[in-house]
N, CA, C and O atoms as a Tripos MOL2 file, in Angstrom:
@<TRIPOS>MOLECULE
protein
  280   279    70     0     0
PROTEIN
NO_CHARGES

@<TRIPOS>ATOM
      1 N           0.8430   -1.1710    0.0000 N.3       1 MET1
      2 CA          0.0000    0.0000    0.0000 C.3       1 MET1
      3 C           0.8960    1.2440    0.0000 C.2       1 MET1
      4 O           1.8600    1.3110    0.7620 O.2       1 MET1
      5 N           0.5850    2.2160   -0.8410 N.am      2 SER2
      6 CA          1.4250    3.4120   -0.9290 C.3       2 SER2
      7 C           1.0960    4.3970    0.1900 C.2       2 SER2
      8 O          -0.0230    4.4300    0.7020 O.2       2 SER2
      9 N           2.0840    5.1870    0.5500 N.am      3 ALA3
     10 CA          1.9230    6.1750    1.6170 C.3       3 ALA3
     11 C           1.0980    7.3520    1.1080 C.2       3 ALA3
     12 O           1.1080    7.6790   -0.0790 O.2       3 ALA3
     13 N           0.3870    7.9770    2.0390 N.am      4 LYS4
     14 CA         -0.3790    9.1620    1.6830 C.3       4 LYS4
     15 C           0.5680   10.3500    1.6250 C.2       4 LYS4
     16 O           1.4460   10.5040    2.4740 O.2       4 LYS4
     17 N           0.3760   11.1830    0.6150 N.am      5 ARG5
     18 CA          1.2410   12.3510    0.4500 C.3       5 ARG5
     19 C           0.3900   13.5580    0.0850 C.2       5 ARG5
     20 O          -0.6760   13.4360   -0.5180 O.2       5 ARG5
     21 N           0.8850   14.7020    0.4600 N.am      6 VAL6
     22 CA          0.2550   15.9670    0.0770 C.3       6 VAL6
     23 C           1.3200   16.8080   -0.5980 C.2       6 VAL6
     24 O           2.4230   16.9650   -0.0760 O.2       6 VAL6
     25 N           0.9860   17.3450   -1.7570 N.am      7 ALA7
     26 CA          1.9480   18.1600   -2.5050 C.3       7 ALA7
     27 C           1.4830   19.6080   -2.5410 C.2       7 ALA7
     28 O           0.3100   19.9180   -2.3360 O.2       7 ALA7
     29 N           2.4360   20.4710   -2.8050 N.am      8 ARG8
     30 CA          2.1510   21.8940   -2.9660 C.3       8 ARG8
     31 C           2.7220   22.3260   -4.3180 C.2       8 ARG8
     32 O           3.6990   21.7540   -4.8020 O.2       8 ARG8
     33 N           2.1130   23.3220   -4.9080 N.am      9 VAL9
     34 CA          2.5840   23.8680   -6.1730 C.3       9 VAL9
     35 C           2.9260   25.3390   -5.9560 C.2       9 VAL9
     36 O           2.1220   26.1000   -5.4160 O.2       9 VAL9
     37 N           4.1220   25.7300   -6.3800 N.am     10 THR10
     38 CA          4.5710   27.1110   -6.2680 C.3      10 THR10
     39 C           4.9650   27.6120   -7.6550 C.2      10 THR10
     40 O           5.6940   26.9330   -8.3790 O.2      10 THR10
     41 N           4.4920   28.7800   -8.0200 N.am     11 ASP11
     42 CA          4.8770   29.3990   -9.2880 C.3      11 ASP11
     43 C           6.1900   30.1350   -9.1340 C.2      11 ASP11
     44 O           6.4020   30.8480   -8.1520 O.2      11 ASP11
     45 N           7.0730   29.9630  -10.1050 N.am     12 ILE12
     46 CA          8.2900   30.7630  -10.1560 C.3      12 ILE12
     47 C           8.4840   31.2450  -11.5940 C.2      12 ILE12
     48 O           7.9870   30.6320  -12.5390 O.2      12 ILE12
     49 N           9.2000   32.3280  -11.7400 N.am     13 ILE13
     50 CA          9.5590   32.8550  -13.0520 C.3      13 ILE13
     51 C          11.0820   32.9210  -13.1060 C.2      13 ILE13
     52 O          11.7250   33.4110  -12.1770 O.2      13 ILE13
     53 N          11.6510   32.4230  -14.1980 N.am     14 ALA14
     54 CA         13.1040   32.4410  -14.3690 C.3      14 ALA14
     55 C          13.4260   32.9970  -15.7490 C.2      14 ALA14
     56 O          12.6090   32.9310  -16.6670 O.2      14 ALA14
     57 N          14.6300   33.5440  -15.8790 N.am     15 ALA15
     58 CA         15.0220   34.1520  -17.1430 C.3      15 ALA15
     59 C          16.4660   33.8260  -17.4710 C.2      15 ALA15
     60 O          17.2810   33.5630  -16.5870 O.2      15 ALA15
     61 N          16.7640   33.8490  -18.7690 N.am     16 SER16
     62 CA         18.1230   33.6130  -19.2570 C.3      16 SER16
     63 C          18.3020   34.3580  -20.5730 C.2      16 SER16
     64 O          17.3640   34.4420  -21.3660 O.2      16 SER16
     65 N          19.4870   34.8970  -20.8160 N.am     17 PRO17
     66 CA         19.7510   35.5090  -22.1170 C.3      17 PRO17
     67 C          20.0900   34.4720  -23.1940 C.2      17 PRO17
     68 O          20.2440   34.8200  -24.3650 O.2      17 PRO17
     69 N          20.2060   33.1910  -22.7960 N.am     18 VAL18
     70 CA         20.6710   32.1410  -23.7060 C.3      18 VAL18
     71 C          19.5340   31.4170  -24.4260 C.2      18 VAL18
     72 O          19.5070   31.3780  -25.6560 O.2      18 VAL18
     73 N          18.5760   30.8340  -23.6550 N.am     19 SER19
     74 CA         17.5210   30.0170  -24.2570 C.3      19 SER19
     75 C          16.4290   29.7110  -23.2260 C.2      19 SER19
     76 O          16.5950   29.9510  -22.0300 O.2      19 SER19
     77 N          15.3050   29.1750  -23.7240 N.am     20 PHE20
     78 CA         14.2460   28.7230  -22.8160 C.3      20 PHE20
     79 C          14.7670   27.5760  -21.9500 C.2      20 PHE20
     80 O          14.5040   27.5310  -20.7490 O.2      20 PHE20
     81 N          15.5010   26.6550  -22.5620 N.am     21 GLU21
     82 CA         16.0500   25.5180  -21.8090 C.3      21 GLU21
     83 C          16.9430   25.9970  -20.6640 C.2      21 GLU21
     84 O          16.8850   25.4570  -19.5590 O.2      21 GLU21
     85 N          17.7550   26.9990  -20.9280 N.am     22 ASP22
     86 CA         18.6230   27.5260  -19.8840 C.3      22 ASP22
     87 C          17.8090   28.2160  -18.8000 C.2      22 ASP22
     88 O          18.1440   28.1170  -17.6190 O.2      22 ASP22
     89 N          16.7440   28.9140  -19.1840 N.am     23 ALA23
     90 CA         15.8830   29.5680  -18.1900 C.3      23 ALA23
     91 C          15.2360   28.5240  -17.2770 C.2      23 ALA23
     92 O          15.1090   28.7520  -16.0740 O.2      23 ALA23
     93 N          14.8320   27.3980  -17.8290 N.am     24 ILE24
     94 CA         14.2630   26.3150  -17.0210 C.3      24 ILE24
     95 C          15.3120   25.7930  -16.0470 C.2      24 ILE24
     96 O          15.0220   25.5800  -14.8700 O.2      24 ILE24
     97 N          16.5270   25.5890  -16.5390 N.am     25 LYS25
     98 CA         17.6240   25.1060  -15.6860 C.3      25 LYS25
     99 C          17.9040   26.0960  -14.5600 C.2      25 LYS25
    100 O          18.0700   25.6910  -13.4100 O.2      25 LYS25
    101 N          17.9580   27.3810  -14.8740 N.am     26 VAL26
    102 CA         18.1860   28.4230  -13.8700 C.3      26 VAL26
    103 C          17.0960   28.3800  -12.7990 C.2      26 VAL26
    104 O          17.3930   28.4250  -11.6050 O.2      26 VAL26
    105 N          15.8450   28.2920  -13.2220 N.am     27 GLY27
    106 CA         14.7260   28.2370  -12.2830 C.3      27 GLY27
    107 C          14.7570   26.9990  -11.4150 C.2      27 GLY27
    108 O          14.5170   27.0730  -10.2100 O.2      27 GLY27
    109 N          15.0520   25.8540  -12.0240 N.am     28 PHE28
    110 CA         15.1060   24.6010  -11.2610 C.3      28 PHE28
    111 C          16.2350   24.6330  -10.2350 C.2      28 PHE28
    112 O          16.0400   24.2550   -9.0800 O.2      28 PHE28
    113 N          17.4140   25.0850  -10.6580 N.am     29 GLU29
    114 CA         18.5410   25.1380   -9.7270 C.3      29 GLU29
    115 C          18.2550   26.0640   -8.5510 C.2      29 GLU29
    116 O          18.6230   25.7650   -7.4150 O.2      29 GLU29
    117 N          17.6050   27.1730   -8.8210 N.am     30 ARG30
    118 CA         17.2690   28.0960   -7.7280 C.3      30 ARG30
    119 C          16.2180   27.4820   -6.8150 C.2      30 ARG30
    120 O          16.3170   27.6160   -5.5950 O.2      30 ARG30
    121 N          15.2130   26.8120   -7.3730 N.am     31 ALA31
    122 CA         14.1560   26.1910   -6.5700 C.3      31 ALA31
    123 C          14.7290   25.1330   -5.6360 C.2      31 ALA31
    124 O          14.2600   24.9980   -4.5060 O.2      31 ALA31
    125 N          15.7330   24.3790   -6.0820 N.am     32 THR32
    126 CA         16.2920   23.3250   -5.2390 C.3      32 THR32
    127 C          17.0510   23.8800   -4.0370 C.2      32 THR32
    128 O          17.2990   23.1500   -3.0780 O.2      32 THR32
    129 N          17.4240   25.1570   -4.0730 N.am     33 LYS33
    130 CA         18.1010   25.7670   -2.9240 C.3      33 LYS33
    131 C          17.1320   26.0620   -1.7830 C.2      33 LYS33
    132 O          17.5490   26.1720   -0.6310 O.2      33 LYS33
    133 N          15.8480   26.1900   -2.0930 N.am     34 THR34
    134 CA         14.8450   26.5680   -1.0980 C.3      34 THR34
    135 C          13.8460   25.4460   -0.8040 C.2      34 THR34
    136 O          13.4270   25.2660    0.3400 O.2      34 THR34
    137 N          13.4720   24.7050   -1.8290 N.am     35 LEU35
    138 CA         12.4160   23.7010   -1.6960 C.3      35 LEU35
    139 C          13.0040   22.2980   -1.6380 C.2      35 LEU35
    140 O          13.9280   21.9690   -2.3820 O.2      35 LEU35
    141 N          12.4600   21.4760   -0.7460 N.am     36 ARG36
    142 CA         12.8660   20.0760   -0.6480 C.3      36 ARG36
    143 C          11.7290   19.2020   -1.1540 C.2      36 ARG36
    144 O          10.5620   19.5870   -1.0750 O.2      36 ARG36
    145 N          12.0610   18.0490   -1.6630 N.am     37 GLY37
    146 CA         11.0490   17.0930   -2.0960 C.3      37 GLY37
    147 C          10.3940   17.4380   -3.4190 C.2      37 GLY37
    148 O           9.2340   17.0900   -3.6400 O.2      37 GLY37
    149 N          11.1210   18.1240   -4.3140 N.am     38 ILE38
    150 CA         10.5500   18.4590   -5.6280 C.3      38 ILE38
    151 C          10.3140   17.1700   -6.4060 C.2      38 ILE38
    152 O          11.2050   16.3280   -6.5200 O.2      38 ILE38
    153 N           9.1040   17.0290   -6.9390 N.am     39 THR39
    154 CA          8.7590   15.8370   -7.7080 C.3      39 THR39
    155 C           8.5070   16.1420   -9.1730 C.2      39 THR39
    156 O           8.4310   15.2250   -9.9910 O.2      39 THR39
    157 N           8.3760   17.4210   -9.5180 N.am     40 GLY40
    158 CA          8.1470   17.7610  -10.9170 C.3      40 GLY40
    159 C           8.0530   19.2560  -11.1360 C.2      40 GLY40
    160 O           7.8760   20.0410  -10.2050 O.2      40 GLY40
    161 N           8.1770   19.6200  -12.4010 N.am     41 ILE41
    162 CA          8.0300   21.0130  -12.8090 C.3      41 ILE41
    163 C           7.1950   21.0350  -14.0850 C.2      41 ILE41
    164 O           7.4010   20.2260  -14.9900 O.2      41 ILE41
    165 N           6.2580   21.9650  -14.1430 N.am     42 LYS42
    166 CA          5.4410   22.1510  -15.3320 C.3      42 LYS42
    167 C           5.7220   23.5500  -15.8810 C.2      42 LYS42
    168 O           5.5130   24.5450  -15.1880 O.2      42 LYS42
    169 N           6.1920   23.6230  -17.1170 N.am     43 VAL43
    170 CA          6.4090   24.9170  -17.7520 C.3      43 VAL43
    171 C           5.0490   25.4030  -18.2440 C.2      43 VAL43
    172 O           4.4470   24.8040  -19.1360 O.2      43 VAL43
    173 N           4.5730   26.5010  -17.6490 N.am     44 VAL44
    174 CA          3.2350   27.0070  -17.9210 C.3      44 VAL44
    175 C           3.2430   28.0410  -19.0560 C.2      44 VAL44
    176 O           2.2910   28.1410  -19.8310 O.2      44 VAL44
    177 N           4.3330   28.7990  -19.1340 N.am     45 GLU45
    178 CA          4.3570   29.8900  -20.1000 C.3      45 GLU45
    179 C           5.7900   30.1790  -20.5210 C.2      45 GLU45
    180 O           6.7190   30.0710  -19.7220 O.2      45 GLU45
    181 N           5.9540   30.5460  -21.7770 N.am     46 GLN46
    182 CA          7.2460   30.9800  -22.2900 C.3      46 GLN46
    183 C           7.0560   32.3390  -22.9570 C.2      46 GLN46
    184 O           6.1080   32.5420  -23.7160 O.2      46 GLN46
    185 N           7.9690   33.2660  -22.6650 N.am     47 ARG47
    186 CA          7.9290   34.5980  -23.2640 C.3      47 ARG47
    187 C           9.3430   35.0350  -23.5750 C.2      47 ARG47
    188 O          10.3070   34.4820  -23.0460 O.2      47 ARG47
    189 N           9.4600   36.0270  -24.4340 N.am     48 VAL48
    190 CA         10.7660   36.6300  -24.6900 C.3      48 VAL48
    191 C          10.6690   38.1290  -24.4830 C.2      48 VAL48
    192 O           9.6280   38.7420  -24.7190 O.2      48 VAL48
    193 N          11.7710   38.7050  -24.0380 N.am     49 ALA49
    194 CA         11.8930   40.1560  -23.9540 C.3      49 ALA49
    195 C          12.6510   40.6020  -25.2050 C.2      49 ALA49
    196 O          13.5830   39.9320  -25.6520 O.2      49 ALA49
    197 N          12.2400   41.7350  -25.7580 N.am     50 VAL50
    198 CA         12.8430   42.2280  -26.9890 C.3      50 VAL50
    199 C          13.4000   43.6250  -26.7590 C.2      50 VAL50
    200 O          12.7400   44.4860  -26.1780 O.2      50 VAL50
    201 N          14.6300   43.8330  -27.2280 N.am     51 GLU51
    202 CA         15.2620   45.1510  -27.2030 C.3      51 GLU51
    203 C          15.9350   45.3810  -28.5470 C.2      51 GLU51
    204 O          16.6540   44.5120  -29.0390 O.2      51 GLU51
    205 N          15.7090   46.5310  -29.1330 N.am     52 ASP52
    206 CA         16.3220   46.8800  -30.4290 C.3      52 ASP52
    207 C          16.0970   45.7970  -31.4810 C.2      52 ASP52
    208 O          17.0170   45.4140  -32.2030 O.2      52 ASP52
    209 N          14.8600   45.3110  -31.5530 N.am     53 ASN53
    210 CA         14.4600   44.2870  -32.5290 C.3      53 ASN53
    211 C          15.2370   42.9800  -32.3940 C.2      53 ASN53
    212 O          15.3640   42.2260  -33.3590 O.2      53 ASN53
    213 N          15.7520   42.7150  -31.2010 N.am     54 GLN54
    214 CA         16.4720   41.4640  -30.9270 C.3      54 GLN54
    215 C          15.9100   40.8330  -29.6510 C.2      54 GLN54
    216 O          15.5150   41.5360  -28.7210 O.2      54 GLN54
    217 N          15.8800   39.5110  -29.6220 N.am     55 VAL55
    218 CA         15.4940   38.8190  -28.3940 C.3      55 VAL55
    219 C          16.6010   39.0550  -27.3720 C.2      55 VAL55
    220 O          17.7600   38.7140  -27.6070 O.2      55 VAL55
    221 N          16.2290   39.6420  -26.2390 N.am     56 SER56
    222 CA         17.2400   39.9420  -25.2220 C.3      56 SER56
    223 C          17.1850   38.9920  -24.0330 C.2      56 SER56
    224 O          18.1660   38.8550  -23.3020 O.2      56 SER56
    225 N          16.0430   38.3350  -23.8330 N.am     57 GLU57
    226 CA         15.9180   37.4410  -22.6820 C.3      57 GLU57
    227 C          14.7930   36.4510  -22.9200 C.2      57 GLU57
    228 O          13.7400   36.7940  -23.4580 O.2      57 GLU57
    229 N          15.0380   35.2070  -22.5050 N.am     58 TYR58
    230 CA         14.0300   34.1490  -22.5550 C.3      58 TYR58
    231 C          13.4850   33.9700  -21.1470 C.2      58 TYR58
    232 O          14.2440   33.8430  -20.1860 O.2      58 TYR58
    233 N          12.1470   33.9600  -21.0330 N.am     59 ARG59
    234 CA         11.5210   33.8600  -19.7120 C.3      59 ARG59
    235 C          10.5410   32.6930  -19.6710 C.2      59 ARG59
    236 O           9.8160   32.4340  -20.6310 O.2      59 ARG59
    237 N          10.5380   31.9990  -18.5430 N.am     60 VAL60
    238 CA          9.5860   30.9010  -18.3450 C.3      60 VAL60
    239 C           8.8890   31.0670  -17.0020 C.2      60 VAL60
    240 O           9.4940   31.4720  -16.0090 O.2      60 VAL60
    241 N           7.6050   30.7440  -17.0020 N.am     61 ARG61
    242 CA          6.8550   30.6550  -15.7410 C.3      61 ARG61
    243 C           6.6020   29.1780  -15.5260 C.2      61 ARG61
    244 O           6.0780   28.4830  -16.3960 O.2      61 ARG61
    245 N           6.9900   28.7080  -14.3320 N.am     62 MET62
    246 CA          6.9110   27.2830  -14.0390 C.3      62 MET62
    247 C           6.1570   27.0270  -12.7440 C.2      62 MET62
    248 O           6.2030   27.8250  -11.8080 O.2      62 MET62
    249 N           5.4680   25.9040  -12.7150 N.am     63 GLU63
    250 CA          4.8860   25.4080  -11.4710 C.3      63 GLU63
    251 C           5.8370   24.3500  -10.9240 C.2      63 GLU63
    252 O           6.1150   23.3530  -11.5900 O.2      63 GLU63
    253 N           6.3260   24.5680   -9.7270 N.am     64 VAL64
    254 CA          7.2060   23.6090   -9.0740 C.3      64 VAL64
    255 C           6.3630   22.8010   -8.0950 C.2      64 VAL64
    256 O           5.7250   23.3660   -7.2060 O.2      64 VAL64
    257 N           6.3600   21.4900   -8.2560 N.am     65 ILE65
    258 CA          5.5500   20.6070   -7.4170 C.3      65 ILE65
    259 C           6.4770   19.9180   -6.4200 C.2      65 ILE65
    260 O           7.4830   19.3170   -6.7980 O.2      65 ILE65
    261 N           6.1210   20.0180   -5.1410 N.am     66 PHE66
    262 CA          6.9480   19.3560   -4.1230 C.3      66 PHE66
    263 C           6.0680   18.8040   -3.0190 C.2      66 PHE66
    264 O           4.9650   19.2950   -2.7810 O.2      66 PHE66
    265 N           6.5720   17.7690   -2.3450 N.am     67 ILE67
    266 CA          5.8410   17.0800   -1.2780 C.3      67 ILE67
    267 C           6.0250   17.8410    0.0290 C.2      67 ILE67
    268 O           7.1410   18.2150    0.3890 O.2      67 ILE67
    269 N           4.9410   18.0620    0.7230 N.am     68 LEU68
    270 CA          5.0010   18.7100    2.0360 C.3      68 LEU68
    271 C           5.5040   17.7040    3.0640 C.2      68 LEU68
    272 O           5.0820   16.5480    3.0900 O.2      68 LEU68
    273 N           6.4090   18.1700    3.9010 N.am     69 GLU69
    274 CA          6.9610   17.3120    4.9380 C.3      69 GLU69
    275 C           6.0370   17.2520    6.1460 C.2      69 GLU69
    276 O           5.2430   18.1620    6.3860 O.2      69 GLU69
    277 N           6.1550   16.1610    6.9060 N.am     70 ASP70
    278 CA          5.3510   16.0310    8.1280 C.3      70 ASP70
    279 C           5.8300   16.9720    9.2000 C.2      70 ASP70
    280 O           5.2690   16.9970   10.2960 O.2      70 ASP70
@<TRIPOS>BOND
     1     1     2 1
     2     2     3 1
     3     3     4 2
     4     3     5 am
     5     5     6 1
     6     6     7 1
     7     7     8 2
     8     7     9 am
     9     9    10 1
    10    10    11 1
    11    11    12 2
    12    11    13 am
    13    13    14 1
    14    14    15 1
    15    15    16 2
    16    15    17 am
    17    17    18 1
    18    18    19 1
    19    19    20 2
    20    19    21 am
    21    21    22 1
    22    22    23 1
    23    23    24 2
    24    23    25 am
    25    25    26 1
    26    26    27 1
    27    27    28 2
    28    27    29 am
    29    29    30 1
    30    30    31 1
    31    31    32 2
    32    31    33 am
    33    33    34 1
    34    34    35 1
    35    35    36 2
    36    35    37 am
    37    37    38 1
    38    38    39 1
    39    39    40 2
    40    39    41 am
    41    41    42 1
    42    42    43 1
    43    43    44 2
    44    43    45 am
    45    45    46 1
    46    46    47 1
    47    47    48 2
    48    47    49 am
    49    49    50 1
    50    50    51 1
    51    51    52 2
    52    51    53 am
    53    53    54 1
    54    54    55 1
    55    55    56 2
    56    55    57 am
    57    57    58 1
    58    58    59 1
    59    59    60 2
    60    59    61 am
    61    61    62 1
    62    62    63 1
    63    63    64 2
    64    63    65 am
    65    65    66 1
    66    66    67 1
    67    67    68 2
    68    67    69 am
    69    69    70 1
    70    70    71 1
    71    71    72 2
    72    71    73 am
    73    73    74 1
    74    74    75 1
    75    75    76 2
    76    75    77 am
    77    77    78 1
    78    78    79 1
    79    79    80 2
    80    79    81 am
    81    81    82 1
    82    82    83 1
    83    83    84 2
    84    83    85 am
    85    85    86 1
    86    86    87 1
    87    87    88 2
    88    87    89 am
    89    89    90 1
    90    90    91 1
    91    91    92 2
    92    91    93 am
    93    93    94 1
    94    94    95 1
    95    95    96 2
    96    95    97 am
    97    97    98 1
    98    98    99 1
    99    99   100 2
   100    99   101 am
   101   101   102 1
   102   102   103 1
   103   103   104 2
   104   103   105 am
   105   105   106 1
   106   106   107 1
   107   107   108 2
   108   107   109 am
   109   109   110 1
   110   110   111 1
   111   111   112 2
   112   111   113 am
   113   113   114 1
   114   114   115 1
   115   115   116 2
   116   115   117 am
   117   117   118 1
   118   118   119 1
   119   119   120 2
   120   119   121 am
   121   121   122 1
   122   122   123 1
   123   123   124 2
   124   123   125 am
   125   125   126 1
   126   126   127 1
   127   127   128 2
   128   127   129 am
   129   129   130 1
   130   130   131 1
   131   131   132 2
   132   131   133 am
   133   133   134 1
   134   134   135 1
   135   135   136 2
   136   135   137 am
   137   137   138 1
   138   138   139 1
   139   139   140 2
   140   139   141 am
   141   141   142 1
   142   142   143 1
   143   143   144 2
   144   143   145 am
   145   145   146 1
   146   146   147 1
   147   147   148 2
   148   147   149 am
   149   149   150 1
   150   150   151 1
   151   151   152 2
   152   151   153 am
   153   153   154 1
   154   154   155 1
   155   155   156 2
   156   155   157 am
   157   157   158 1
   158   158   159 1
   159   159   160 2
   160   159   161 am
   161   161   162 1
   162   162   163 1
   163   163   164 2
   164   163   165 am
   165   165   166 1
   166   166   167 1
   167   167   168 2
   168   167   169 am
   169   169   170 1
   170   170   171 1
   171   171   172 2
   172   171   173 am
   173   173   174 1
   174   174   175 1
   175   175   176 2
   176   175   177 am
   177   177   178 1
   178   178   179 1
   179   179   180 2
   180   179   181 am
   181   181   182 1
   182   182   183 1
   183   183   184 2
   184   183   185 am
   185   185   186 1
   186   186   187 1
   187   187   188 2
   188   187   189 am
   189   189   190 1
   190   190   191 1
   191   191   192 2
   192   191   193 am
   193   193   194 1
   194   194   195 1
   195   195   196 2
   196   195   197 am
   197   197   198 1
   198   198   199 1
   199   199   200 2
   200   199   201 am
   201   201   202 1
   202   202   203 1
   203   203   204 2
   204   203   205 am
   205   205   206 1
   206   206   207 1
   207   207   208 2
   208   207   209 am
   209   209   210 1
   210   210   211 1
   211   211   212 2
   212   211   213 am
   213   213   214 1
   214   214   215 1
   215   215   216 2
   216   215   217 am
   217   217   218 1
   218   218   219 1
   219   219   220 2
   220   219   221 am
   221   221   222 1
   222   222   223 1
   223   223   224 2
   224   223   225 am
   225   225   226 1
   226   226   227 1
   227   227   228 2
   228   227   229 am
   229   229   230 1
   230   230   231 1
   231   231   232 2
   232   231   233 am
   233   233   234 1
   234   234   235 1
   235   235   236 2
   236   235   237 am
   237   237   238 1
   238   238   239 1
   239   239   240 2
   240   239   241 am
   241   241   242 1
   242   242   243 1
   243   243   244 2
   244   243   245 am
   245   245   246 1
   246   246   247 1
   247   247   248 2
   248   247   249 am
   249   249   250 1
   250   250   251 1
   251   251   252 2
   252   251   253 am
   253   253   254 1
   254   254   255 1
   255   255   256 2
   256   255   257 am
   257   257   258 1
   258   258   259 1
   259   259   260 2
   260   259   261 am
   261   261   262 1
   262   262   263 1
   263   263   264 2
   264   263   265 am
   265   265   266 1
   266   266   267 1
   267   267   268 2
   268   267   269 am
   269   269   270 1
   270   270   271 1
   271   271   272 2
   272   271   273 am
   273   273   274 1
   274   274   275 1
   275   275   276 2
   276   275   277 am
   277   277   278 1
   278   278   279 1
   279   279   280 2
@<TRIPOS>SUBSTRUCTURE
     1 MET1         2 RESIDUE 1 A MET
     2 SER2         6 RESIDUE 1 A SER
     3 ALA3        10 RESIDUE 1 A ALA
     4 LYS4        14 RESIDUE 1 A LYS
     5 ARG5        18 RESIDUE 1 A ARG
     6 VAL6        22 RESIDUE 1 A VAL
     7 ALA7        26 RESIDUE 1 A ALA
     8 ARG8        30 RESIDUE 1 A ARG
     9 VAL9        34 RESIDUE 1 A VAL
    10 THR10       38 RESIDUE 1 A THR
    11 ASP11       42 RESIDUE 1 A ASP
    12 ILE12       46 RESIDUE 1 A ILE
    13 ILE13       50 RESIDUE 1 A ILE
    14 ALA14       54 RESIDUE 1 A ALA
    15 ALA15       58 RESIDUE 1 A ALA
    16 SER16       62 RESIDUE 1 A SER
    17 PRO17       66 RESIDUE 1 A PRO
    18 VAL18       70 RESIDUE 1 A VAL
    19 SER19       74 RESIDUE 1 A SER
    20 PHE20       78 RESIDUE 1 A PHE
    21 GLU21       82 RESIDUE 1 A GLU
    22 ASP22       86 RESIDUE 1 A ASP
    23 ALA23       90 RESIDUE 1 A ALA
    24 ILE24       94 RESIDUE 1 A ILE
    25 LYS25       98 RESIDUE 1 A LYS
    26 VAL26      102 RESIDUE 1 A VAL
    27 GLY27      106 RESIDUE 1 A GLY
    28 PHE28      110 RESIDUE 1 A PHE
    29 GLU29      114 RESIDUE 1 A GLU
    30 ARG30      118 RESIDUE 1 A ARG
    31 ALA31      122 RESIDUE 1 A ALA
    32 THR32      126 RESIDUE 1 A THR
    33 LYS33      130 RESIDUE 1 A LYS
    34 THR34      134 RESIDUE 1 A THR
    35 LEU35      138 RESIDUE 1 A LEU
    36 ARG36      142 RESIDUE 1 A ARG
    37 GLY37      146 RESIDUE 1 A GLY
    38 ILE38      150 RESIDUE 1 A ILE
    39 THR39      154 RESIDUE 1 A THR
    40 GLY40      158 RESIDUE 1 A GLY
    41 ILE41      162 RESIDUE 1 A ILE
    42 LYS42      166 RESIDUE 1 A LYS
    43 VAL43      170 RESIDUE 1 A VAL
    44 VAL44      174 RESIDUE 1 A VAL
    45 GLU45      178 RESIDUE 1 A GLU
    46 GLN46      182 RESIDUE 1 A GLN
    47 ARG47      186 RESIDUE 1 A ARG
    48 VAL48      190 RESIDUE 1 A VAL
    49 ALA49      194 RESIDUE 1 A ALA
    50 VAL50      198 RESIDUE 1 A VAL
    51 GLU51      202 RESIDUE 1 A GLU
    52 ASP52      206 RESIDUE 1 A ASP
    53 ASN53      210 RESIDUE 1 A ASN
    54 GLN54      214 RESIDUE 1 A GLN
    55 VAL55      218 RESIDUE 1 A VAL
    56 SER56      222 RESIDUE 1 A SER
    57 GLU57      226 RESIDUE 1 A GLU
    58 TYR58      230 RESIDUE 1 A TYR
    59 ARG59      234 RESIDUE 1 A ARG
    60 VAL60      238 RESIDUE 1 A VAL
    61 ARG61      242 RESIDUE 1 A ARG
    62 MET62      246 RESIDUE 1 A MET
    63 GLU63      250 RESIDUE 1 A GLU
    64 VAL64      254 RESIDUE 1 A VAL
    65 ILE65      258 RESIDUE 1 A ILE
    66 PHE66      262 RESIDUE 1 A PHE
    67 ILE67      266 RESIDUE 1 A ILE
    68 LEU68      270 RESIDUE 1 A LEU
    69 GLU69      274 RESIDUE 1 A GLU
    70 ASP70      278 RESIDUE 1 A ASP
């Protein structure tokens, strides 16, 4: 029989001048410094910032799912 668990979802926004993939990595690495028991991440939104007709930053909004501790 599996144990009962309760999870929480927290929204975070991360950015990178390199790529969406790098922005996800930046966000995940930062989340692991504060949150324990992360079980998944859902990328909810992707956007870019534009300056002088060039993409200047890749941004992602993510839901970080983690198990609440007893």
